[in-house]
MMTF fields as JSON, N, C-alpha, C and O atoms, coordinates in Angstrom:
{
  "mmtfVersion": "1.0.0",
  "mmtfProducer": "UNKNOWN",
  "numBonds": 415,
  "numAtoms": 416,
  "numGroups": 104,
  "numChains": 1,
  "numModels": 1,
  "chainsPerModel": [1],
  "groupsPerChain": [104],
  "chainIdList": ["A"],
  "bondAtomList": [4, 2, 8, 6, 12, 10, 16, 14, 20, 18, 24, 22, 28, 26, 32, 30, 36, 34, 40, 38, 44, 42, 48, 46, 52, 50, 56, 54, 60, 58, 64, 62, 68, 66, 72, 70, 76, 74, 80, 78, 84, 82, 88, 86, 92, 90, 96, 94, 100, 98, 104, 102, 108, 106, 112, 110, 116, 114, 120, 118, 124, 122, 128, 126, 132, 130, 136, 134, 140, 138, 144, 142, 148, 146, 152, 150, 156, 154, 160, 158, 164, 162, 168, 166, 172, 170, 176, 174, 180, 178, 184, 182, 188, 186, 192, 190, 196, 194, 200, 198, 204, 202, 208, 206, 212, 210, 216, 214, 220, 218, 224, 222, 228, 226, 232, 230, 236, 234, 240, 238, 244, 242, 248, 246, 252, 250, 256, 254, 260, 258, 264, 262, 268, 266, 272, 270, 276, 274, 280, 278, 284, 282, 288, 286, 292, 290, 296, 294, 300, 298, 304, 302, 308, 306, 312, 310, 316, 314, 320, 318, 324, 322, 328, 326, 332, 330, 336, 334, 340, 338, 344, 342, 348, 346, 352, 350, 356, 354, 360, 358, 364, 362, 368, 366, 372, 370, 376, 374, 380, 378, 384, 382, 388, 386, 392, 390, 396, 394, 400, 398, 404, 402, 408, 406, 412, 410],
  "bondOrderList": [1, 1, 1, 1, 1, 1, 1, 1, 1, 1, 1, 1, 1, 1, 1, 1, 1, 1, 1, 1, 1, 1, 1, 1, 1, 1, 1, 1, 1, 1, 1, 1, 1, 1, 1, 1, 1, 1, 1, 1, 1, 1, 1, 1, 1, 1, 1, 1, 1, 1, 1, 1, 1, 1, 1, 1, 1, 1, 1, 1, 1, 1, 1, 1, 1, 1, 1, 1, 1, 1, 1, 1, 1, 1, 1, 1, 1, 1, 1, 1, 1, 1, 1, 1, 1, 1, 1, 1, 1, 1, 1, 1, 1, 1, 1, 1, 1, 1, 1, 1, 1, 1, 1],
  "groupList": [{"groupName": "MET", "atomNameList": ["N", "CA", "C", "O"], "elementList": ["N", "C", "C", "O"], "formalChargeList": [0, 0, 0, 0], "bondAtomList": [1, 0, 2, 1, 3, 2], "bondOrderList": [1, 1, 2], "singleLetterCode": "M", "chemCompType": "L-PEPTIDE LINKING"}, {"groupName": "THR", "atomNameList": ["N", "CA", "C", "O"], "elementList": ["N", "C", "C", "O"], "formalChargeList": [0, 0, 0, 0], "bondAtomList": [1, 0, 2, 1, 3, 2], "bondOrderList": [1, 1, 2], "singleLetterCode": "T", "chemCompType": "L-PEPTIDE LINKING"}, {"groupName": "LYS", "atomNameList": ["N", "CA", "C", "O"], "elementList": ["N", "C", "C", "O"], "formalChargeList": [0, 0, 0, 0], "bondAtomList": [1, 0, 2, 1, 3, 2], "bondOrderList": [1, 1, 2], "singleLetterCode": "K", "chemCompType": "L-PEPTIDE LINKING"}, {"groupName": "LEU", "atomNameList": ["N", "CA", "C", "O"], "elementList": ["N", "C", "C", "O"], "formalChargeList": [0, 0, 0, 0], "bondAtomList": [1, 0, 2, 1, 3, 2], "bondOrderList": [1, 1, 2], "singleLetterCode": "L", "chemCompType": "L-PEPTIDE LINKING"}, {"groupName": "GLU", "atomNameList": ["N", "CA", "C", "O"], "elementList": ["N", "C", "C", "O"], "formalChargeList": [0, 0, 0, 0], "bondAtomList": [1, 0, 2, 1, 3, 2], "bondOrderList": [1, 1, 2], "singleLetterCode": "E", "chemCompType": "L-PEPTIDE LINKING"}, {"groupName": "ALA", "atomNameList": ["N", "CA", "C", "O"], "elementList": ["N", "C", "C", "O"], "formalChargeList": [0, 0, 0, 0], "bondAtomList": [1, 0, 2, 1, 3, 2], "bondOrderList": [1, 1, 2], "singleLetterCode": "A", "chemCompType": "L-PEPTIDE LINKING"}, {"groupName": "VAL", "atomNameList": ["N", "CA", "C", "O"], "elementList": ["N", "C", "C", "O"], "formalChargeList": [0, 0, 0, 0], "bondAtomList": [1, 0, 2, 1, 3, 2], "bondOrderList": [1, 1, 2], "singleLetterCode": "V", "chemCompType": "L-PEPTIDE LINKING"}, {"groupName": "ARG", "atomNameList": ["N", "CA", "C", "O"], "elementList": ["N", "C", "C", "O"], "formalChargeList": [0, 0, 0, 0], "bondAtomList": [1, 0, 2, 1, 3, 2], "bondOrderList": [1, 1, 2], "singleLetterCode": "R", "chemCompType": "L-PEPTIDE LINKING"}, {"groupName": "TYR", "atomNameList": ["N", "CA", "C", "O"], "elementList": ["N", "C", "C", "O"], "formalChargeList": [0, 0, 0, 0], "bondAtomList": [1, 0, 2, 1, 3, 2], "bondOrderList": [1, 1, 2], "singleLetterCode": "Y", "chemCompType": "L-PEPTIDE LINKING"}, {"groupName": "ASP", "atomNameList": ["N", "CA", "C", "O"], "elementList": ["N", "C", "C", "O"], "formalChargeList": [0, 0, 0, 0], "bondAtomList": [1, 0, 2, 1, 3, 2], "bondOrderList": [1, 1, 2], "singleLetterCode": "D", "chemCompType": "L-PEPTIDE LINKING"}, {"groupName": "HIS", "atomNameList": ["N", "CA", "C", "O"], "elementList": ["N", "C", "C", "O"], "formalChargeList": [0, 0, 0, 0], "bondAtomList": [1, 0, 2, 1, 3, 2], "bondOrderList": [1, 1, 2], "singleLetterCode": "H", "chemCompType": "L-PEPTIDE LINKING"}, {"groupName": "CYS", "atomNameList": ["N", "CA", "C", "O"], "elementList": ["N", "C", "C", "O"], "formalChargeList": [0, 0, 0, 0], "bondAtomList": [1, 0, 2, 1, 3, 2], "bondOrderList": [1, 1, 2], "singleLetterCode": "C", "chemCompType": "L-PEPTIDE LINKING"}, {"groupName": "PHE", "atomNameList": ["N", "CA", "C", "O"], "elementList": ["N", "C", "C", "O"], "formalChargeList": [0, 0, 0, 0], "bondAtomList": [1, 0, 2, 1, 3, 2], "bondOrderList": [1, 1, 2], "singleLetterCode": "F", "chemCompType": "L-PEPTIDE LINKING"}, {"groupName": "SER", "atomNameList": ["N", "CA", "C", "O"], "elementList": ["N", "C", "C", "O"], "formalChargeList": [0, 0, 0, 0], "bondAtomList": [1, 0, 2, 1, 3, 2], "bondOrderList": [1, 1, 2], "singleLetterCode": "S", "chemCompType": "L-PEPTIDE LINKING"}, {"groupName": "PRO", "atomNameList": ["N", "CA", "C", "O"], "elementList": ["N", "C", "C", "O"], "formalChargeList": [0, 0, 0, 0], "bondAtomList": [1, 0, 2, 1, 3, 2], "bondOrderList": [1, 1, 2], "singleLetterCode": "P", "chemCompType": "L-PEPTIDE LINKING"}, {"groupName": "GLY", "atomNameList": ["N", "CA", "C", "O"], "elementList": ["N", "C", "C", "O"], "formalChargeList": [0, 0, 0, 0], "bondAtomList": [1, 0, 2, 1, 3, 2], "bondOrderList": [1, 1, 2], "singleLetterCode": "G", "chemCompType": "PEPTIDE LINKING"}, {"groupName": "ILE", "atomNameList": ["N", "CA", "C", "O"], "elementList": ["N", "C", "C", "O"], "formalChargeList": [0, 0, 0, 0], "bondAtomList": [1, 0, 2, 1, 3, 2], "bondOrderList": [1, 1, 2], "singleLetterCode": "I", "chemCompType": "L-PEPTIDE LINKING"}, {"groupName": "ASN", "atomNameList": ["N", "CA", "C", "O"], "elementList": ["N", "C", "C", "O"], "formalChargeList": [0, 0, 0, 0], "bondAtomList": [1, 0, 2, 1, 3, 2], "bondOrderList": [1, 1, 2], "singleLetterCode": "N", "chemCompType": "L-PEPTIDE LINKING"}, {"groupName": "GLN", "atomNameList": ["N", "CA", "C", "O"], "elementList": ["N", "C", "C", "O"], "formalChargeList": [0, 0, 0, 0], "bondAtomList": [1, 0, 2, 1, 3, 2], "bondOrderList": [1, 1, 2], "singleLetterCode": "Q", "chemCompType": "L-PEPTIDE LINKING"}],
  "groupTypeList": [0, 1, 2, 3, 4, 5, 6, 7, 4, 3, 7, 4, 8, 9, 10, 11, 12, 3, 13, 14, 4, 15, 6, 7, 4, 3, 15, 9, 14, 12, 15, 6, 8, 7, 16, 16, 6, 5, 7, 9, 17, 7, 13, 4, 12, 2, 15, 3, 1, 3, 17, 7, 5, 2, 4, 15, 9, 1, 5, 9, 15, 3, 14, 5, 10, 1, 3, 5, 16, 13, 16, 11, 4, 2, 3, 15, 16, 4, 8, 14, 2, 12, 8, 15, 16, 15, 13, 18, 3, 7, 15, 11, 11, 4, 5, 16, 4, 5, 10, 3, 3, 2, 17, 3],
  "groupIdList": [1, 2, 3, 4, 5, 6, 7, 8, 9, 10, 11, 12, 13, 14, 15, 16, 17, 18, 19, 20, 21, 22, 23, 24, 25, 26, 27, 28, 29, 30, 31, 32, 33, 34, 35, 36, 37, 38, 39, 40, 41, 42, 43, 44, 45, 46, 47, 48, 49, 50, 51, 52, 53, 54, 55, 56, 57, 58, 59, 60, 61, 62, 63, 64, 65, 66, 67, 68, 69, 70, 71, 72, 73, 74, 75, 76, 77, 78, 79, 80, 81, 82, 83, 84, 85, 86, 87, 88, 89, 90, 91, 92, 93, 94, 95, 96, 97, 98, 99, 100, 101, 102, 103, 104],
  "secStructList": [7, 7, 2, 2, 2, 2, 2, 2, 2, 2, 2, 6, 7, 6, 6, 7, 3, 3, 7, 2, 2, 2, 2, 2, 2, 2, 2, 4, 4, 4, 6, 7, 7, 7, 7, 3, 3, 3, 3, 7, 7, 6, 6, 1, 6, 6, 7, 7, 7, 7, 6, 6, 7, 7, 6, 6, 7, 3, 3, 3, 3, 3, 3, 2, 2, 2, 2, 2, 2, 2, 2, 2, 2, 2, 2, 6, 7, 7, 7, 7, 7, 7, 1, 1, 2, 2, 2, 2, 2, 2, 2, 2, 2, 2, 2, 2, 2, 2, 2, 2, 2, 2, 6, 7],
  "xCoordList": [38.448, 37.104, 37.174, 37.882, 36.442, 36.407, 35.459, 34.684, 35.531, 34.631, 33.184, 32.321, 32.909, 31.543, 31.024, 29.879, 31.852, 31.454, 31.186, 30.22, 32.034, 31.887, 30.59, 29.875, 30.275, 29.051, 27.813, 26.81, 27.86, 26.707, 26.506, 25.37, 27.588, 27.456, 26.976, 26.116, 27.529, 27.132, 25.631, 24.989, 25.067, 23.638, 22.788, 21.666, 23.312, 22.566, 22.527, 21.776, 23.31, 23.405, 22.464, 22.86, 21.217, 20.167, 20.003, 19.784, 20.102, 19.937, 20.985, 20.744, 22.126, 23.163, 24.217, 24.512, 24.768, 25.93, 27.109, 27.161, 28.053, 29.174, 30.3, 30.593, 30.921, 32.101, 33.266, 33.198, 34.336, 35.517, 36.035, 36.481, 35.975, 36.423, 35.526, 36.016, 34.217, 33.291, 33.501, 33.451, 33.737, 34.017, 35.287, 35.331, 36.31, 37.579, 37.364, 37.825, 36.674, 36.477, 35.711, 36.09, 34.64, 33.808, 34.331, 34.063, 35.069, 35.581, 36.936, 37.251, 37.748, 39.108, 39.166, 40.033, 38.283, 38.378, 38.242, 38.687, 37.634, 37.434, 38.392, 38.365, 39.229, 40.139, 39.421, 39.842, 38.332, 37.533, 37.559, 37.249, 37.929, 37.86, 37.548, 38.335, 36.423, 35.978, 35.238, 34.351, 35.587, 34.984, 34.455, 35.064, 33.315, 32.765, 32.506, 32.505, 32.29, 31.841, 30.347, 29.937, 29.545, 28.091, 27.556, 28.099, 26.501, 25.854, 24.516, 23.734, 24.25, 22.95, 21.913, 21.952, 20.994, 19.941, 18.583, 17.773, 18.355, 17.179, 15.856, 14.844, 15.819, 14.549, 14.176, 13.044, 15.109, 14.821, 14.156, 14.348, 13.38, 12.736, 13.794, 14.723, 13.659, 14.62, 16.025, 17.006, 16.127, 17.426, 18.19, 17.645, 19.44, 20.335, 20.282, 20.385, 20.123, 20.185, 21.419, 21.525, 22.334, 23.54, 23.298, 22.729, 23.726, 23.572, 24.358, 25.45, 23.809, 24.455, 24.893, 25.964, 24.048, 24.36, 23.09, 21.985, 23.278, 22.128, 22.186, 23.221, 21.079, 21.02, 22.143, 22.395, 22.808, 23.911, 25.279, 26.271, 25.35, 26.633, 27.11, 26.311, 28.403, 28.966, 29.692, 30.06, 29.881, 30.624, 31.286, 30.756, 32.451, 33.138, 32.611, 32.323, 32.491, 32.038, 31.444, 31.797, 30.533, 29.924, 28.613, 28.558, 27.561, 26.331, 26.6, 27.362, 25.978, 26.192, 25.883, 26.617, 24.806, 24.46, 25.504, 25.719, 26.147, 27.186, 28.422, 29.075, 28.742, 29.856, 29.538, 30.406, 28.318, 27.927, 28.037, 28.52, 27.593, 27.716, 29.191, 29.566, 30.024, 31.458, 32.107, 32.973, 31.688, 32.228, 31.81, 32.629, 30.525, 30.056, 30.852, 31.297, 31.025, 31.741, 33.196, 33.727, 33.848, 35.254, 35.401, 36.364, 34.421, 34.499, 33.882, 33.936, 33.299, 32.665, 31.378, 31.034, 30.671, 29.433, 28.25, 28.11, 27.404, 26.167, 25.221, 25.143, 24.503, 23.581, 22.308, 22.346, 21.178, 19.931, 19.96, 20.577, 19.3, 19.23, 17.875, 16.824, 17.915, 16.709, 16.739, 17.811, 15.559, 15.481, 15.674, 16.322, 15.134, 15.259, 16.633, 17.163, 17.218, 18.579, 18.637, 19.636, 17.59, 17.566, 17.493, 18.197, 16.632, 16.525, 17.826, 18.245, 18.469, 19.737, 20.812, 21.566, 20.885, 21.864, 21.651, 22.592, 20.413, 20.127, 20.41, 20.978, 20.018, 20.259, 21.736, 22.148, 22.527, 23.979, 24.587, 25.394, 24.204, 24.774, 24.412, 25.237, 23.185, 22.791, 23.629, 24.044, 23.878, 24.692, 26.135, 26.739, 26.682, 28.051, 28.135, 29.044, 27.179, 27.198, 27.076, 27.801, 26.172, 26.015, 27.323, 27.72, 27.981, 29.268, 30.32, 31.061, 30.379, 31.372, 31.106, 32.038, 29.845, 29.514, 29.729, 30.112, 29.484, 29.686, 31.169, 31.535, 32.002, 33.447, 34.226, 35.439, 33.553, 34.252, 35.082, 35.738],
  "yCoordList": [-148.36, -148.266, -147.76, -146.796, -148.409, -147.969, -146.776, -146.471, -146.116, -144.992, -145.45, -144.775, -146.585, -147.094, -147.437, -147.128, -148.067, -148.375, -147.088, -147.007, -146.09, -144.826, -144.124, -143.658, -144.041, -143.33, -144.1, -143.486, -145.397, -146.193, -146.035, -146.008, -145.931, -145.693, -144.266, -144.046, -143.306, -141.91, -141.738, -140.984, -142.42, -142.323, -142.685, -142.199, -143.521, -143.97, -142.923, -143.093, -141.852, -140.859, -139.682, -138.52, -140.008, -139.025, -138.092, -138.56, -136.794, -135.763, -135.848, -135.37, -136.441, -136.585, -135.493, -134.985, -135.158, -134.282, -135.185, -135.779, -135.287, -136.203, -135.597, -134.408, -136.401, -135.981, -135.809, -136.294, -135.124, -135.03, -136.405, -136.571, -137.376, -138.74, -139.345, -140.0, -139.126, -139.631, -138.97, -139.625, -137.663, -136.931, -137.491, -137.706, -137.725, -138.25, -139.635, -139.898, -140.509, -141.883, -141.911, -142.636, -141.127, -141.159, -140.261, -140.512, -139.226, -138.305, -138.683, -138.336, -139.392, -139.74, -140.456, -140.126, -141.423, -142.082, -141.107, -141.406, -139.956, -138.958, -137.768, -136.856, -137.784, -136.669, -135.427, -134.307, -135.62, -134.503, -134.513, -135.523, -133.386, -133.215, -131.754, -130.868, -131.516, -130.16, -130.196, -131.028, -129.317, -129.272, -127.858, -126.868, -127.788, -126.509, -126.594, -127.681, -125.462, -125.422, -125.118, -124.063, -126.052, -125.906, -125.623, -126.092, -124.861, -124.514, -125.228, -125.224, -125.835, -126.446, -125.322, -124.448, -125.36, -124.345, -125.016, -124.642, -125.995, -126.844, -126.094, -126.615, -124.899, -124.178, -123.463, -122.999, -123.368, -122.747, -123.762, -124.969, -123.272, -124.142, -124.947, -124.382, -126.256, -127.187, -127.0, -127.182, -126.64, -126.417, -127.705, -128.801, -127.56, -128.676, -129.055, -128.198, -130.338, -130.859, -131.744, -132.751, -131.381, -132.17, -133.123, -132.735, -134.362, -135.349, -134.921, -134.363, -135.181, -134.9, -133.435, -133.13, -132.541, -131.11, -130.349, -130.892, -129.092, -128.227, -127.094, -126.857, -126.409, -125.337, -124.332, -123.921, -123.948, -123.001, -123.655, -123.014, -124.945, -125.657, -125.78, -125.727, -125.943, -126.104, -127.443, -128.071, -127.854, -129.08, -128.942, -128.292, -129.563, -129.617, -130.816, -131.865, -130.652, -131.742, -131.197, -130.102, -131.963, -131.556, -132.314, -133.52, -131.625, -132.343, -133.32, -133.015, -134.472, -135.505, -134.995, -135.289, -134.235, -133.754, -132.768, -132.693, -132.018, -131.081, -131.838, -131.424, -132.941, -133.778, -134.336, -134.345, -134.797, -135.343, -134.277, -134.56, -133.061, -131.955, -131.684, -131.492, -131.667, -131.41, -132.467, -132.152, -133.723, -134.803, -134.595, -134.714, -134.283, -134.025, -132.895, -133.005, -131.814, -130.661, -130.991, -130.565, -131.743, -132.123, -132.977, -132.832, -133.888, -134.793, -134.206, -134.83, -133.017, -132.398, -133.09, -133.106, -133.66, -134.386, -133.443, -132.781, -133.389, -132.618, -133.394, -134.62, -132.672, -133.318, -132.486, -131.272, -133.131, -132.38, -131.509, -131.873, -130.373, -129.462, -129.653, -129.552, -129.928, -130.116, -129.176, -128.778, -128.82, -128.0, -128.842, -128.393, -130.033, -130.893, -131.529, -131.979, -131.569, -132.101, -133.61, -134.12, -134.324, -135.766, -136.048, -136.918, -135.301, -135.447, -135.054, -135.691, -134.001, -133.555, -134.619, -134.895, -135.213, -136.275, -137.429, -137.886, -137.897, -139.026, -138.675, -139.485, -137.475, -137.064, -137.026, -137.499, -136.47, -136.414, -137.812, -138.141, -138.625, -139.977, -140.807, -141.577, -140.657, -141.369, -140.906, -141.724, -139.605, -139.078, -139.583, -139.941, -139.611, -140.103, -141.582, -142.003, -142.367, -143.8, -144.069, -144.908, -143.372, -143.553, -143.216, -143.919, -142.148, -141.747, -142.834, -143.176, -143.373, -144.408, -145.674, -146.276, -146.088, -147.318, -147.159, -148.111, -145.965, -145.706, -145.756, -146.104, -145.412, -145.333, -146.537, -146.448, -147.653, -148.86, -149.457, -150.48],
  "zCoordList": [141.64, 141.127, 139.685, 139.395, 138.79, 137.401, 137.254, 138.16, 136.114, 135.852, 135.853, 136.414, 135.234, 135.173, 136.568, 136.898, 137.376, 138.763, 139.536, 140.295, 139.345, 140.07, 139.708, 140.594, 138.423, 138.023, 138.468, 138.832, 138.449, 138.91, 140.414, 140.888, 141.157, 142.596, 142.862, 143.715, 142.137, 142.318, 142.108, 142.839, 141.126, 140.84, 142.068, 142.21, 142.935, 144.12, 145.238, 146.199, 145.139, 146.206, 145.983, 146.078, 145.686, 145.432, 146.626, 147.743, 146.414, 147.443, 148.559, 149.668, 148.28, 149.305, 149.187, 148.105, 150.339, 150.429, 150.758, 151.835, 149.831, 149.973, 150.798, 150.676, 151.627, 152.383, 151.407, 150.277, 151.829, 150.965, 150.527, 149.392, 151.424, 151.085, 150.002, 149.082, 150.111, 149.1, 147.75, 146.709, 147.779, 146.536, 145.897, 144.685, 146.7, 146.181, 145.566, 144.455, 146.276, 145.792, 144.467, 143.547, 144.369, 143.17, 142.053, 140.878, 142.411, 141.405, 140.843, 139.705, 141.624, 141.184, 139.838, 139.029, 139.556, 138.251, 137.078, 135.969, 137.316, 136.269, 136.392, 135.566, 137.419, 137.647, 138.144, 137.856, 138.894, 139.394, 140.915, 141.546, 141.492, 142.94, 143.21, 142.878, 143.8, 144.108, 145.437, 145.63, 146.34, 147.671, 147.921, 147.515, 148.594, 149.039, 150.534, 151.112, 151.146, 152.535, 152.469, 151.985, 152.959, 152.912, 154.309, 155.31, 154.352, 155.617, 155.721, 154.77, 156.856, 157.12, 157.15, 158.015, 156.199, 156.124, 155.98, 155.132, 156.809, 156.738, 156.816, 156.347, 157.385, 157.501, 156.199, 156.055, 155.255, 153.971, 153.048, 153.2, 152.098, 151.123, 150.397, 149.821, 150.421, 149.812, 150.365, 149.644, 151.633, 152.259, 152.499, 152.368, 152.846, 153.106, 154.577, 155.454, 154.838, 156.192, 156.301, 155.602, 157.158, 157.384, 158.541, 159.561, 158.388, 159.459, 160.697, 160.585, 161.85, 163.134, 163.238, 163.762, 162.729, 162.781, 163.14, 163.117, 163.468, 163.699, 162.678, 162.056, 162.516, 161.529, 161.772, 162.905, 160.692, 160.765, 160.774, 160.431, 161.168, 161.136, 159.693, 158.759, 159.524, 158.186, 158.064, 159.057, 156.818, 156.534, 155.17, 154.269, 155.033, 153.75, 152.973, 153.55, 151.675, 150.82, 149.542, 149.102, 148.937, 147.681, 147.486, 147.726, 147.056, 146.719, 145.565, 144.647, 145.624, 144.61, 143.208, 142.264, 143.065, 141.72, 141.187, 139.978, 142.07, 141.647, 141.17, 140.212, 141.834, 141.368, 139.986, 139.112, 139.775, 138.468, 137.375, 136.279, 137.671, 136.707, 136.41, 135.253, 137.444, 137.267, 136.38, 135.564, 136.541, 135.709, 134.254, 133.342, 134.043, 132.672, 132.03, 130.887, 132.774, 132.225, 131.926, 130.9, 132.805, 132.58, 131.333, 130.58, 131.115, 129.976, 128.706, 127.647, 128.805, 127.642, 127.22, 126.039, 128.183, 127.906, 128.072, 129.1, 127.053, 127.188, 128.082, 128.007, 128.928, 129.858, 129.948, 129.747, 130.249, 130.376, 131.628, 132.629, 131.57, 132.721, 133.41, 132.775, 134.705, 135.503, 136.697, 137.154, 137.203, 138.41, 139.665, 140.61, 139.693, 140.865, 140.931, 139.916, 142.14, 142.244, 142.029, 141.522, 142.404, 142.143, 140.656, 140.142, 139.963, 138.506, 137.829, 136.863, 138.336, 137.749, 137.917, 136.984, 139.094, 139.336, 138.367, 137.718, 138.271, 137.383, 135.919, 135.187, 135.491, 134.112, 133.774, 132.714, 134.663, 134.43, 134.43, 133.56, 135.393, 135.478, 134.253, 133.761, 133.755, 132.537, 131.345, 130.523, 131.248, 130.152, 130.249, 129.238, 131.464, 131.665, 131.3, 130.584, 131.799, 131.527, 130.028, 129.493, 129.348, 127.898, 127.173, 126.245, 127.598, 127.006, 127.215, 126.293, 128.433, 128.725, 127.934, 127.4, 127.849, 127.135, 125.628, 124.95, 125.113, 123.684, 123.327, 122.204, 124.274, 124.021, 124.538, 124.731, 124.763, 125.208, 124.092, 124.29]
}
């Protein structure tokens, strides 16, 4: 997968929590791999809901917007700061894509 393909696919994972395999696939073109242990906290305001889990369960992976931020930081790309995670994902992906297209 090319960097451009990866960032375009990453943009589609709005509000998603990526598995370690997903993080590897989308982050590898940029040399980025970071995993956290997340807890299902669906009852909290804007909490995380993990598929096929109940509140309190944990899973390894990374939120899509956090991967996008990590890619921007690794590449030294300035990106807009947003409070909403969907907006943050899109803002970072747009900045990454613009950087890649400018440097073709």
